[in-house]
C-alpha positions as CSV (number, residue, x, y, z in Angstrom):
1,M,0.0,0.0,0.0
2,T,1.3,3.4,-0.9
3,Q,2.0,5.6,2.1
4,Q,0.1,8.9,2.3
5,L,1.3,11.9,4.2
6,H,-1.2,13.5,6.6
7,T,-1.9,17.0,5.3
8,P,-4.0,19.4,7.5
9,P,-7.5,19.7,6.1
10,S,-7.3,23.4,5.1
11,T,-5.0,26.4,4.9
12,T,-6.4,27.7,8.2
13,A,-5.9,24.5,10.0
14,D,-2.4,24.3,8.6
15,R,-1.6,27.8,9.9
16,V,-3.1,27.1,13.3
17,Y,-1.1,23.9,13.6
18,F,2.2,25.6,13.0
19,E,1.4,28.7,15.1
20,Q,1.2,26.3,18.0
21,R,4.6,24.9,17.1
22,T,6.8,27.9,16.4
23,L,10.2,28.6,17.8
24,R,11.7,32.1,18.4
25,R,13.6,33.1,15.4
26,G,16.7,35.3,15.5
27,A,17.5,34.5,19.1
28,A,21.1,33.6,18.7
29,G,24.2,34.7,16.7
30,W,27.1,32.5,15.8
31,L,29.0,33.2,19.1
32,L,26.1,32.0,21.3
33,L,25.8,29.0,19.0
34,A,29.5,28.2,19.3
35,G,29.1,28.5,23.1
36,L,26.3,26.0,22.8
37,G,28.5,23.6,21.0
38,V,31.3,23.8,23.6
39,S,28.8,23.6,26.5
40,Y,27.4,20.3,25.1
41,V,30.8,18.7,25.6
42,I,32.8,20.6,28.2
43,S,31.9,18.2,31.0
44,G,33.9,15.5,29.2
45,D,37.1,17.4,30.0
46,F,36.4,17.3,33.7
47,S,35.6,13.6,34.2
48,G,35.2,10.3,32.5
49,W,37.8,10.6,29.8
50,N,40.6,9.4,32.2
51,L,39.0,6.0,32.5
52,G,40.3,5.5,29.0
53,L,43.8,5.3,30.5
54,A,42.8,2.2,32.3
55,A,41.5,0.7,29.0
56,G,44.4,1.7,26.7
57,G,47.1,3.4,28.5
58,W,48.1,7.0,27.6
59,G,49.2,6.0,24.1
60,G,46.0,4.1,23.4
61,L,43.9,7.0,24.6
62,L,45.9,9.4,22.6
63,I,45.3,7.3,19.4
64,A,41.6,7.1,20.4
65,F,41.5,10.9,20.8
66,V,43.1,11.5,17.4
67,L,40.8,8.9,15.6
68,M,37.6,10.1,17.2
69,G,38.7,13.7,16.8
70,L,39.2,13.1,13.1
71,M,35.8,11.4,13.0
72,Y,34.0,14.3,14.6
73,G,36.0,16.8,12.5
74,C,35.0,15.2,9.3
75,M,31.4,14.9,10.4
76,V,31.3,18.5,11.6
77,F,32.4,19.8,8.2
78,G,29.6,17.7,6.6
79,L,27.1,19.1,9.2
80,A,28.3,22.6,8.5
81,E,27.4,22.2,4.9
82,M,24.1,20.5,5.4
83,S,22.9,22.9,8.1
84,S,23.6,25.9,5.9
85,A,21.6,24.3,3.0
86,L,18.8,22.8,5.1
87,P,18.3,25.0,8.2
88,A,15.6,23.5,10.3
89,A,15.2,22.4,14.0
90,G,15.3,18.8,12.8
91,A,19.0,19.1,12.0
92,G,20.4,15.6,11.7
93,Y,17.0,14.0,11.3
94,G,16.2,16.6,8.6
95,F,19.4,16.0,6.7
96,A,18.9,12.2,6.7
97,R,15.2,12.6,5.8
98,R,16.2,14.4,2.6
99,A,19.0,12.0,1.8
100,L,17.8,8.6,3.1
101,G,14.0,8.9,3.0
102,R,11.5,8.8,5.9
103,L,12.7,5.6,7.5
104,G,16.4,6.8,7.4
105,G,15.4,10.2,8.7
106,F,13.4,8.8,11.6
107,A,16.2,6.3,12.4
108,T,18.7,9.1,12.5
109,G,16.4,11.3,14.6
110,L,15.7,8.4,17.0
111,A,19.4,7.6,17.5
112,I,20.1,11.3,18.3
113,L,17.1,11.5,20.6
114,I,18.4,8.4,22.5
115,E,21.7,10.1,22.9
116,Y,20.4,13.4,24.1
117,S,17.6,12.0,26.3
118,I,20.0,9.6,28.2
119,A,23.0,11.9,28.6
120,P,21.3,14.4,31.0
121,A,20.5,11.5,33.3
122,A,24.1,10.5,33.3
123,I,25.3,14.0,33.9
124,A,22.8,14.5,36.7
125,V,24.4,11.5,38.4
126,F,27.8,13.0,38.0
127,I,26.6,16.3,39.4
128,G,25.0,14.5,42.3
129,G,28.3,12.7,43.0
130,Y,30.2,16.0,42.7
131,V,28.0,17.8,45.2
132,E,28.2,14.9,47.7
133,S,32.0,14.7,47.4
134,L,32.3,18.4,48.0
135,G,30.0,18.2,51.0
136,L,27.8,21.0,49.7
137,F,24.4,21.8,51.4
138,G,24.9,18.8,53.7
139,I,23.6,16.4,51.1
140,T,24.2,12.7,51.6
141,S,21.7,11.4,49.0
142,A,22.0,12.6,45.4
143,W,18.4,12.3,44.2
144,P,17.4,15.8,45.5
145,V,20.3,17.1,43.3
146,Y,18.8,15.3,40.3
147,A,15.4,16.9,41.0
148,V,16.8,20.4,41.3
149,C,18.9,20.0,38.1
150,F,15.9,19.0,36.0
151,I,13.4,21.4,37.5
152,L,15.7,24.4,37.6
153,F,17.2,24.1,34.1
154,I,14.1,23.0,32.4
155,G,12.4,26.0,34.0
156,I,15.0,28.4,32.6
157,H,14.6,26.9,29.1
158,L,10.8,27.4,29.4
159,I,11.4,31.1,30.0
160,G,12.9,31.5,26.5
161,V,15.7,30.4,24.3
162,G,17.6,33.7,24.3
163,E,17.8,33.7,28.1
164,A,18.8,30.0,28.1
165,L,21.6,30.4,25.6
166,K,23.0,33.4,27.4
167,A,23.0,31.5,30.7
168,M,24.6,28.6,29.0
169,F,27.3,30.8,27.6
170,A,28.1,32.3,31.0
171,I,28.4,28.9,32.7
172,T,30.5,27.5,29.8
173,A,32.8,30.5,30.0
174,L,33.3,29.8,33.8
175,A,34.1,26.1,33.0
176,V,36.7,27.2,30.4
177,V,38.3,29.5,33.1
178,A,38.6,26.4,35.3
179,L,40.5,24.6,32.5
180,V,42.8,27.6,32.1
181,V,43.5,27.6,35.8
182,F,44.2,23.9,35.7
183,A,46.7,24.3,32.8
184,V,48.5,27.1,34.7
185,G,48.9,24.9,37.7
186,M,50.0,21.8,35.8
187,V,52.5,23.1,33.1
188,P,55.4,23.6,35.6
189,A,55.0,20.0,36.8
190,F,54.8,18.3,33.5
191,D,57.1,15.2,33.1
192,A,56.7,13.2,29.8
193,A,57.9,10.0,31.6
194,K,54.8,10.0,33.8
195,L,52.7,9.5,30.7
196,F,54.0,6.0,30.4
197,D,54.0,4.8,34.0
198,I,51.4,2.1,33.5
199,P,53.0,-1.4,33.6
200,V,53.2,-3.2,30.3
201,T,50.9,-6.2,29.9
202,D,51.4,-9.3,27.6
203,A,48.7,-8.1,25.2
204,V,49.3,-8.2,21.4
205,G,51.5,-5.2,20.5
206,A,52.0,-4.1,24.1
207,S,54.7,-1.5,24.8
208,P,55.3,1.4,27.2
209,F,53.4,3.6,24.8
210,L,50.6,1.0,24.4
211,P,50.7,-1.0,27.7
212,F,47.5,-2.8,26.8
213,G,48.5,-3.3,23.2
214,V,46.2,-3.1,20.2
215,P,43.1,-4.3,22.1
216,G,43.6,-1.4,24.4
217,V,43.3,1.1,21.6
218,I,39.9,-0.4,20.6
219,S,38.7,-0.3,24.2
220,A,39.8,3.4,24.5
221,L,37.9,4.5,21.5
222,V,34.7,5.1,23.4
223,F,36.5,7.3,25.9
224,G,38.0,9.2,23.0
225,I,34.4,10.0,22.1
226,W,33.8,11.6,25.5
227,F,36.0,14.6,24.4
228,F,33.5,15.5,21.7
229,L,30.2,13.8,22.4
230,A,27.2,15.9,21.4
231,V,29.0,18.8,19.5
232,E,26.9,17.7,16.5
233,G,23.8,19.2,18.3
234,V,24.6,22.8,17.2
235,P,22.4,22.6,14.1
236,L,19.4,21.8,16.3
237,A,19.2,25.6,16.9
238,A,19.0,26.4,13.2
239,E,15.4,27.8,13.4
240,E,16.4,30.1,16.3
241,A,19.6,31.4,14.7
242,S,20.0,35.0,13.4
243,N,21.4,33.9,10.0
244,P,21.6,30.0,9.9
245,A,23.3,29.9,6.5
246,K,26.3,31.7,7.8
247,D,26.0,31.2,11.6
248,M,25.8,27.4,11.6
249,P,29.0,26.5,9.8
250,K,31.0,29.2,11.7
251,A,29.6,28.1,15.1
252,I,30.1,24.4,14.8
253,I,33.6,24.6,13.4
254,A,34.6,27.1,16.1
255,A,33.1,24.9,18.8
256,M,35.0,21.9,17.5
257,S,38.3,23.8,17.4
258,V,37.9,24.9,21.0
259,L,37.2,21.3,22.1
260,V,40.3,19.9,20.3
261,I,42.4,22.4,22.3
262,T,40.8,21.8,25.7
263,G,40.6,18.0,25.2
264,L,44.3,17.7,24.2
265,G,45.2,20.0,27.1
266,V,43.7,17.8,29.8
267,L,44.9,14.6,28.1
268,V,48.5,15.7,28.2
269,L,48.7,17.8,31.4
270,A,46.8,15.6,33.9
271,P,48.7,12.3,33.4
272,G,51.8,14.3,32.5
273,G,51.9,15.8,35.9
274,A,50.3,13.2,38.2
275,G,51.0,10.0,36.2
276,S,48.7,8.0,33.9
277,L,48.4,5.2,36.5
278,A,47.0,7.5,39.2
279,M,44.7,9.3,36.7
280,S,43.3,6.0,35.4
281,T,41.2,5.4,38.5
282,S,40.5,9.0,39.6
283,G,36.9,10.1,40.0
284,S,37.9,13.8,39.7
285,P,41.1,13.8,37.6
286,L,41.7,17.5,37.3
287,P,41.6,18.4,41.1
288,D,43.4,15.1,41.9
289,A,46.2,15.9,39.4
290,L,46.7,19.4,40.9
291,R,46.8,17.9,44.4
292,A,49.4,15.3,43.2
293,V,51.7,18.1,42.1
294,G,51.2,20.1,45.3
295,N,48.7,22.7,44.1
296,E,46.1,22.2,46.8
297,G,44.7,25.7,46.5
298,L,44.2,25.5,42.8
299,A,42.7,22.0,43.2
300,V,40.0,23.5,45.5
301,V,39.3,26.3,43.0
302,V,39.0,23.8,40.0
303,N,37.0,21.4,42.1
304,Y,34.3,24.0,42.8
305,I,34.4,25.8,39.4
306,G,34.5,22.4,37.7
307,L,31.0,21.8,38.7
308,A,30.1,24.5,36.1
309,G,31.4,22.2,33.4
310,L,28.9,19.5,34.3
311,V,26.1,22.0,34.7
312,A,26.9,23.6,31.3
313,S,26.6,20.2,29.5
314,F,23.5,19.3,31.4
315,F,21.9,22.6,30.6
316,S,22.7,22.5,26.9
317,I,21.8,18.9,26.3
318,V,18.3,19.6,27.7
319,F,18.1,22.2,24.9
320,A,19.2,19.6,22.4
321,Y,16.7,16.8,23.3
322,S,13.8,19.3,23.3
323,R,14.6,20.5,19.8
324,Q,15.1,17.0,18.4
325,L,11.9,15.8,20.0
326,F,10.1,19.0,18.8
327,A,11.1,18.4,15.2
328,L,10.1,14.7,15.1
329,S,6.8,15.5,16.8
330,R,5.9,18.5,14.6
331,A,6.4,16.3,11.5
332,G,4.2,13.5,13.0
333,Y,6.9,10.9,13.6
334,L,6.2,11.1,17.3
335,P,2.9,12.2,19.1
336,R,2.1,15.8,17.9
337,W,1.2,17.2,21.3
338,L,4.9,16.9,22.2
339,S,5.8,19.8,19.8
340,R,3.4,22.4,21.2
341,T,5.2,25.6,22.1
342,N,4.3,28.1,24.9
343,G,3.8,31.9,24.7
344,R,7.6,32.4,24.8
345,K,8.1,30.0,21.8
346,T,9.7,27.2,23.6
347,P,8.5,23.5,23.3
348,T,6.9,22.9,26.7
349,W,6.3,19.1,26.6
350,A,9.4,18.4,24.6
351,L,11.3,19.8,27.5
352,I,9.3,18.3,30.3
353,V,8.6,14.7,29.2
354,P,12.3,13.6,28.5
355,G,13.3,15.5,31.6
356,A,10.9,13.4,33.7
357,I,12.2,10.2,32.1
358,G,15.8,11.4,32.7
359,F,15.1,12.1,36.4
360,V,13.7,8.6,36.9
361,L,16.7,7.0,35.1
362,A,19.1,9.0,37.2
363,A,17.3,8.1,40.4
364,V,16.7,4.4,39.6
365,V,19.8,3.4,37.6
366,N,22.2,5.8,39.5
367,N,25.1,4.8,37.3
368,G,26.5,7.6,35.2
369,D,29.0,5.5,33.4
370,K,26.4,3.0,32.3
371,L,24.0,5.7,31.1
372,I,26.8,7.5,29.2
373,N,27.6,4.3,27.4
374,I,24.0,3.9,26.3
375,A,24.1,7.5,25.0
376,V,27.4,6.9,23.2
377,F,25.9,3.9,21.3
378,G,23.0,6.0,20.2
379,A,25.4,8.8,19.1
380,A,27.6,6.4,17.2
381,V,24.7,5.0,15.2
382,S,23.6,8.5,14.3
383,Y,27.1,9.4,13.1
384,V,27.1,6.6,10.6
385,L,23.8,7.9,9.2
386,L,24.8,11.6,9.2
387,N,28.0,11.0,7.3
388,L,26.1,8.8,4.9
389,S,23.5,11.5,4.4
390,H,26.1,14.0,3.3
391,I,27.6,11.6,0.8
392,V,24.2,10.8,-0.7
393,L,23.2,14.5,-0.9
394,R,26.4,15.5,-2.6
395,R,26.0,12.7,-5.2
396,R,22.3,12.8,-5.8
397,E,21.8,16.6,-5.5
398,P,25.0,18.2,-6.7
399,D,23.2,21.4,-7.7
400,M,21.6,22.0,-4.3
401,P,22.4,25.6,-3.1
402,R,25.1,25.2,-0.4
403,P,26.2,28.5,1.3
404,Y,29.1,26.5,2.8
405,R,30.8,23.5,1.2
406,T,32.7,20.8,3.1
407,P,36.5,20.9,2.4
408,G,37.3,17.6,0.6
409,G,33.7,16.9,-0.2
410,T,32.6,13.3,0.2
411,V,36.2,12.1,0.8
412,T,36.0,14.0,4.1
413,T,32.7,12.5,5.2
414,G,33.7,9.1,3.8
415,I,36.6,9.1,6.3
416,G,34.0,10.1,9.0
417,L,31.7,7.2,7.9
418,V,34.4,4.6,8.2
419,L,35.5,5.8,11.6
420,S,31.9,6.0,12.9
421,V,31.3,2.4,11.9
422,V,34.5,1.6,13.9
423,A,33.0,3.6,16.8
424,V,29.8,1.5,16.7
425,I,31.8,-1.7,16.9
426,A,33.9,-0.4,19.7
427,T,30.8,0.3,21.9
428,F,30.0,-3.4,21.8
429,V,33.5,-4.2,22.9
430,V,33.4,-1.8,25.8
431,D,29.9,-2.4,27.1
432,V,27.8,-5.1,25.5
433,Q,24.9,-4.6,27.9
434,A,24.7,-0.8,27.3
435,A,24.8,-1.4,23.5
436,G,22.1,-4.1,23.8
437,I,19.8,-1.8,25.8
438,T,20.2,1.0,23.2
439,A,19.6,-1.4,20.4
440,A,16.4,-2.6,22.0
441,I,15.1,1.0,22.5
442,F,16.1,1.7,18.8
443,V,14.2,-1.4,17.5
444,A,11.1,-0.5,19.6
445,G,11.1,3.1,18.2
446,L,11.4,1.8,14.6
447,G,8.5,-0.5,15.3
448,Y,6.4,2.5,16.4
449,Y,7.2,4.3,13.2
450,W,6.6,1.3,10.9
451,F,3.3,0.2,12.4
452,Y,1.8,3.6,13.4
453,S,3.4,7.0,12.8
454,R,4.5,6.6,9.2
455,H,0.8,6.7,8.2
456,R,0.3,10.0,10.1
457,L,3.0,12.3,9.0
458,V,2.6,16.0,8.4
459,A,3.4,16.9,4.8
460,S,3.9,20.6,5.5
461,A,6.5,20.2,8.2
462,P,9.8,21.8,7.1
463,E,11.8,18.6,6.8
464,E,9.0,17.0,4.8
465,E,8.7,20.0,2.5
466,F,12.5,19.9,1.9
467,A,12.2,16.3,0.8
468,L,9.0,16.8,-1.3
469,L,10.6,19.7,-3.1
470,A,13.6,17.6,-3.9
471,A,11.4,14.9,-5.3
472,E,9.5,17.3,-7.4
473,E,12.7,18.8,-8.8
474,D,13.9,15.3,-9.7
475,R,10.5,14.6,-11.5
476,L,10.9,17.8,-13.6
477,R,14.4,17.0,-14.8
């Protein structure tokens, strides 16, 4: 049976439908958007990445950083092009919808939604642990911290996107200051020999540089992702940007550039001062590294300010999941009531519903590492589809207007595609259970689409119109 898109019954009905689902345009320039990209990821510099030292040693984690940094860099160039050509809140889902059809578009959007819905729960757990370890407010149980995080930051987002992005930018700037303070304290204590103080095992290819051999490099790949996870969410703000065709490429490339610098800085300086072995088991690597080299005062400063890094990522990823859910709902792939916006043009239910789910996950699972691994698997699947989308669009629609063009074209995103497939495989190596949970959620979501929502899509949604316009242009050729 031929699938029919659902079209509102009249022009008036169509107008009313989208008036109830409108975002605030022109709320952000490229600098705020670049800050958004950095804030998605900045928490990864403060914790989590160092566990890759226990998986692959310093050399293995360095190789993982380079490979995953290359993967993200290639993908970011592709996203910069696609977001300038197809600026809509659906972002990755919209690009894949145009390139891979409805099923491919929904699969991409679903994978991104899994990543962004699970990640705040993981970060809330990390924030709770941070607050407990610092002894703040006399808290001995973390669940009230989870509740405050979700209620407070969702509340700020409900006030308006401009206000939320400015708050995010300020918090992110504070986190970057903490990284600068850390670097100042660690540079004088750097000793290259400390990078290689993990005992060499009998693994294949093992050496002081790779103490866990080649298998260690594979295991470290997931931790290499932590340095960049979620930067691809910048295009989700396309409909709220001042000039998306120019702002999106500039913002996402600037964000990626900052993250390469900050990530490489902590990767070199923390183990280079305190030793890779000590850092491989640390729960708070930056303050612990400063203490190890005798900078107790700076350790206290970084410990407290470092909380801003976790808050920044939590705050920004709440924005990301709401926009992805908003776009999928507005187009009918998910229940349409989820995309209704309030008087300040923010998607109320798209903020609240995943937030409630995230709070429950944080309180019940209470395992940030496990939750992050689930999010990473969803992300890796989406990266495969995003790189593939760029390649398909370049070859099938070479004449599409592209205000920005990816350096190297499909060769660049081809490299990203190969590396993203490797990343998917690596997630199974590191955590089979987390990958299996994500796969189960993914299959359930695809089942919902196949048996229900694909018969109820909204033809006049921006991402659907982009695809229909392309189909009509092909027919006229």
